[in-house]
N, C-alpha and C positions, 0 to 999 in steps of 0.2 A: 435812416441813412438816405442821402440824396442819390439821384441817378448816377452822378459822376463817381461817387464812391463805389457803387455797385459794379460799375464798369472796371474801375481800377482793380478791385478785388478779384473779379473774374479773370482779367488779364494776368494778374500776378499768380493766381492759382494755376493757370495754364502754363506759365513759365516754369513754375516749380515742378509740375507734373512732367514736363518735357525735359527737365534737367538743364534748363538754360538760364537759371537764375543768375543774375550778375550782381556783383557787389554794388550796393547802393551808395550814391554820393552822399557824404555827410551833409546835413542841412547848411552847415556853415562853410562848406567847401565849394568854391566856384568850379565851373567846368575847367577853367584855365589852371586852377589849383590842382585838380585831378590830373590834368595833362602833365603839369610840372612834376608832381609826385611820381607819376609813371616814368617820366624821363630819368629822374634822379635814381629811382630804385632799379630800373633796368640797367643803368650805367654801373651802379654798385654791384649788380649781379655779375657783370662781366669781370669785375676785379676780385672776385672771391677765389681763394685757393682751392685746390682739390680736396683738402681736408674739410674746409668750410662747406663746400658743395656736398660732400658726403654727409656732414652733419644735418643739412637741410633736406637730404634725400634726392638730390638732383645729380644727373651726370653732366659732364662738361658740355656735351652736345645739347642737352636740354637747356642749360643755362645760356649757351650761346644763341640758341634759337629764340628764347624769350628776350634776352638782352638786346638783340638786334632788331626787335620789332619797333616800328615807328611809335612814337608816344601817343598818337591818336588812335591806335588800334587796341582793342580790348584783349 
């Protein structure tokens, strides 16, 4: 392994230990693609009915909080 890989592995293990692991961007997905996907899914979250929210285990308040986040925030 080269030095860069060792650094990446060390940082990744620290993230996992701290419980701060974030979803990785798929290699074929650009940053703008990720932003677009977030915007689309958050908008769809705001349109769910109470029954649908119950199915996914969210309250209306949780869905509203997540759905109103700006697309650039994780």
